[in-house]
C-alpha positions in Angstrom: 43.0 120.6 67.3 45.6 118.4 67.7 46.0 115.2 65.2 44.8 112.6 66.8 41.3 114.8 67.6 41.1 115.4 64.0 41.6 111.8 63.2 39.4 110.5 65.8 36.5 113.1 65.1 36.6 112.4 61.6 36.4 108.4 62.0 33.4 108.9 64.2 31.4 110.8 61.4 32.8 108.4 58.5 32.1 105.0 61.2 28.6 106.4 61.8 26.9 106.2 58.3 26.5 102.6 58.5 27.3 100.5 61.6 30.9 99.1 61.8 32.1 101.6 59.1 31.1 98.9 56.6 30.1 101.0 53.9 33.5 102.9 54.2 35.4 99.9 54.2 33.6 98.4 50.9 33.6 101.8 49.2 37.2 101.7 49.8 38.3 98.3 48.4 36.1 98.9 45.4 37.5 101.9 44.7 41.2 100.2 45.3 40.8 97.4 43.3 39.5 99.6 40.3 42.8 101.7 40.6 45.2 99.0 39.4 45.1 96.1 37.5 47.6 95.2 39.5 45.6 95.1 42.5 42.6 93.9 40.8 44.7 90.8 40.0 46.0 90.2 43.4 42.0 90.1 44.5 41.2 87.9 41.6 40.4 84.8 43.5 39.4 86.4 46.9 36.7 86.0 48.8 36.0 89.8 49.4 33.5 89.6 51.9 36.5 88.2 54.4 38.8 90.3 52.9 37.2 93.2 54.2 36.5 92.1 57.2 40.6 92.0 57.6 40.9 95.4 56.3 38.7 96.4 58.8 40.9 94.8 61.5 44.1 95.6 60.1 42.9 99.2 59.7 42.4 99.2 63.7 45.7 97.6 64.1 47.5 100.5 61.7 45.9 102.6 64.7 47.2 100.7 67.3 50.5 101.0 65.8 50.7 104.7 66.0 49.5 105.1 69.5 52.0 102.7 70.9 55.0 102.6 68.0 55.0 99.0 68.6 53.5 96.5 66.1 51.4 93.5 67.9 52.0 90.0 66.4 48.8 90.8 64.0 50.4 93.8 62.4 53.6 91.8 62.3 52.3 88.5 60.5 50.6 91.0 58.2 53.7 92.4 57.2 55.7 89.4 57.1 53.0 87.4 54.6 53.0 90.6 52.2 56.9 90.6 52.0 58.2 89.2 48.9 58.4 85.7 49.6 54.4 85.7 50.2 51.8 87.7 49.0 54.3 90.1 47.3 52.4 93.1 47.7 54.8 95.7 46.3 56.0 98.7 48.3 54.3 101.2 45.6 50.9 99.4 46.4 50.8 101.0 50.0 51.0 103.9 48.4 48.0 103.7 46.0 46.3 102.2 49.2 46.7 105.1 51.1 45.5 107.5 48.3 42.5 105.1 48.1 42.0 105.7 51.4 41.9 109.1 51.6 39.7 109.6 48.6 37.2 107.3 49.7 37.9 109.5 53.3 36.6 112.6 51.2 33.3 111.1 50.1 32.4 109.7 53.3 33.6 112.8 55.7 31.4 115.6 54.8 33.2 117.8 57.1 36.9 116.5 55.8 39.3 119.4 55.1 43.0 119.6 54.4 43.8 119.3 58.1 41.7 116.2 58.3 43.4 114.8 55.4 46.7 115.4 57.0 45.9 113.9 60.4 44.3 110.7 58.7 48.0 110.6 56.3 49.9 111.0 59.7 48.5 108.1 61.8 48.2 105.9 58.8 52.0 106.4 57.7 53.9 104.7 60.4 52.2 101.5 59.8 52.5 101.8 56.3 56.3 102.7 56.6 56.6 99.1 59.0 54.5 97.1 56.0 57.1 98.6 53.5 60.0 97.9 55.6 59.3 94.5 55.8 58.9 93.9 52.0 62.7 93.0 51.4 63.2 91.0 54.6 63.5 87.7 55.0 64.2 87.5 58.9 61.7 88.0 61.0 62.4 91.2 62.5 60.5 92.4 66.1 58.9 88.8 66.3 
């Protein structure tokens, strides 16, 4: 089975656990906030219901980036808004984001194995690189 098939089948299993995968994204955010005082501080005054909705939307835009090799307007705006001049989401937090996502995957996909984990990492990697790339950039590249 190829990377995309492994990912797609895994995502189907994760989302099947509850309508729209809501439980998965809630569990992810709870774990992400608990993973670091820096993350907890970033979300201190945040409407978490709205944030979880934004996470689901961003997640699908990361998938689209992988599939198309092109950042759409939404993903580009998120990258710019998260750079050092705006929300100041430092690059190492994207690594923590991915590690937390993978840990949550293992909790929610009963058939997860190393190949499935690798598929998720490979599919998320281009979007994460894109977000990190824009951290130090002031110009709006690719708009």
